[in-house]
C-alpha positions in Angstrom: 87.2 104.0 105.5 87.8 100.4 104.5 87.3 97.1 106.2 84.4 95.8 108.3 81.9 98.4 109.6 83.1 99.5 113.0 81.7 101.7 115.7 84.2 103.9 117.6 83.5 103.8 121.4 85.4 106.3 123.5 85.7 105.2 127.1 85.4 108.3 129.2 83.6 107.1 132.3 86.5 107.0 134.8 86.5 109.1 137.9 89.8 110.9 137.0 90.9 110.9 140.7 94.6 111.3 140.0 93.9 114.1 137.5 92.0 116.3 139.8 89.5 117.2 137.0 87.4 115.5 134.3 90.0 114.1 131.9 87.7 114.6 128.9 87.8 118.4 129.4 91.6 118.6 130.2 93.2 121.1 127.8 95.8 119.7 125.4 97.1 121.8 122.5 94.2 124.3 123.0 91.5 121.7 122.8 89.8 119.4 125.3 91.5 115.9 125.5 88.2 114.4 124.3 88.4 116.4 121.1 91.7 114.7 120.1 90.4 111.2 120.7 87.1 111.9 118.9 89.0 113.2 115.8 91.2 110.1 115.7 88.3 107.8 116.1 86.1 109.6 113.6 88.8 109.3 111.0 88.6 105.5 111.0 85.1 104.5 112.2 81.6 104.6 110.7 80.5 106.7 113.7 81.6 107.5 117.2 79.9 107.4 120.6 81.2 108.6 123.9 80.7 106.3 126.9 80.7 108.4 130.1 78.9 108.9 133.3 76.0 111.1 134.2 76.3 114.0 133.6 78.0 113.8 130.2 81.4 115.4 129.8 81.4 119.2 129.9 82.7 119.3 126.4 80.8 117.3 123.8 80.5 118.3 120.1 77.2 118.3 118.3 76.3 115.1 116.6 78.3 112.9 119.1 76.0 110.8 121.3 77.0 110.1 125.0 75.8 106.9 126.6 76.2 106.0 130.3 77.2 102.6 131.5 74.4 100.0 131.4 75.5 98.5 134.7 75.5 100.7 137.9 78.3 101.0 140.4 81.3 102.3 138.4 82.5 98.8 137.5 85.4 100.0 135.4 86.4 99.7 131.7 84.7 96.3 131.3 81.4 98.0 132.1 82.1 100.5 129.3 83.0 97.7 126.9 79.8 95.8 127.8 77.7 98.9 127.3 79.3 99.4 123.8 78.5 95.8 122.8 75.0 96.2 124.0 74.7 99.4 122.0 75.7 97.5 118.9 73.0 94.9 119.5 70.3 97.3 120.3 71.0 100.5 118.3 73.5 99.6 115.6 72.4 96.3 114.2 74.3 96.7 110.9 77.7 97.1 112.7 79.5 94.0 114.0 82.6 95.5 115.5 83.4 97.9 118.3 86.7 99.8 118.5 87.4 101.1 122.0 89.5 104.2 122.6 90.5 105.4 126.1 89.7 109.1 126.5 93.2 109.6 128.0 95.1 108.3 125.0 95.4 111.2 122.5 98.1 109.8 120.2 96.5 106.6 118.9 97.4 106.0 115.2 94.9 107.1 112.6 95.0 103.6 111.1 94.9 101.6 114.3 91.4 100.2 113.5 92.5 98.9 110.1 95.6 97.4 111.6 93.6 95.7 114.4 91.2 94.2 111.8 94.2 93.0 109.7 95.9 91.4 112.6 93.1 89.7 114.5 92.8 86.6 112.3 89.9 84.6 113.6 90.0 86.0 117.1 86.9 87.6 118.5 88.9 90.5 119.8 92.3 92.1 119.7 94.1 94.7 121.9 97.1 96.8 121.5 100.5 96.4 123.1 103.3 98.9 123.3 106.6 98.8 125.2 105.7 95.4 126.5 102.5 96.7 128.2 99.0 95.4 127.4 96.5 98.2 126.7 93.2 96.4 127.1 91.1 99.5 126.6 92.5 100.2 123.1 91.1 97.3 121.1 88.6 95.8 118.8 85.7 93.5 119.8 83.1 91.4 118.0 79.5 92.1 118.8 79.0 88.4 119.5 81.0 88.7 122.7 78.2 90.6 124.4 76.5 87.7 126.2 79.8 86.2 127.5 81.0 89.5 128.8 77.7 90.3 130.4 77.8 87.0 132.4 81.5 87.5 133.4 80.9 91.0 134.6 77.4 90.9 136.2 77.3 87.3 137.4 80.9 86.2 138.0 82.1 89.6 139.1 85.1 89.8 136.7 86.6 93.3 136.9 90.2 93.1 135.5 90.4 94.0 131.8 93.5 91.9 131.3 91.7 88.9 132.6 88.9 89.4 130.1 91.5 89.7 127.3 92.9 86.2 128.3 89.4 84.7 128.8 88.0 85.9 125.5 91.0 84.7 123.4 91.8 88.2 122.2 94.8 88.6 119.9 97.5 91.3 120.3 98.8 94.0 118.0 102.3 95.3 118.8 102.6 99.0 118.1 105.9 100.7 117.7 106.7 103.2 120.4 109.2 105.0 118.2 109.4 108.0 118.0 106.2 108.4 120.1 104.4 105.8 122.2 100.9 105.7 120.6 99.4 104.3 123.8 100.8 107.1 126.0 98.0 107.8 128.5 97.3 110.8 130.7 96.5 110.1 134.4 98.0 113.1 136.2 98.8 116.8 135.6 102.4 115.8 135.0 101.3 113.4 132.3 99.3 116.2 130.7 102.4 118.4 130.7 104.4 115.6 129.0 101.6 115.2 126.4 101.7 118.9 125.7 105.4 118.7 125.0 105.0 115.5 122.9 102.3 117.2 120.9 104.6 120.1 120.2 107.5 117.8 119.2 105.5 115.6 116.9 
């Protein structure tokens, strides 16, 4: 791995209401969905941690820590991001950057972290865009944003991830969606079937 030291943070704390089961354990290509994302994050980050609720996902490999949100109440992906930034401050003092990966996005590029670092310039964060859609949960964030996000989330009540992207001054990285959208995300059984077909095709 090259570039600044980066912790991979897999966001797996959603309720998976449209999926009808825990997304992390959903089978794709003979493996749990979480396994695909862990493999891609591990290939490009110093180490990887899963951010999920309590209990931890049913499938979790040895050596991968699982950390629940630091703020109660299922406050969404920003709570997961804040938990990751706090984790850097408290448990990974030598790492300055957090790369976030949604658990339902199994096709993220194996070089996305390096590309995010290269494209961010002086911005304190950067997120991916594909097919004109902002993917705020697939991004890169500086440890120093922890205090600002904590205030926005816990005091001001900010909940929308796209609003945080604007507020923080995060940059954007446009990802090509040809031949496969790297930000394709799985929310329903139909999406899972599509992902199975895409996995076979590519």
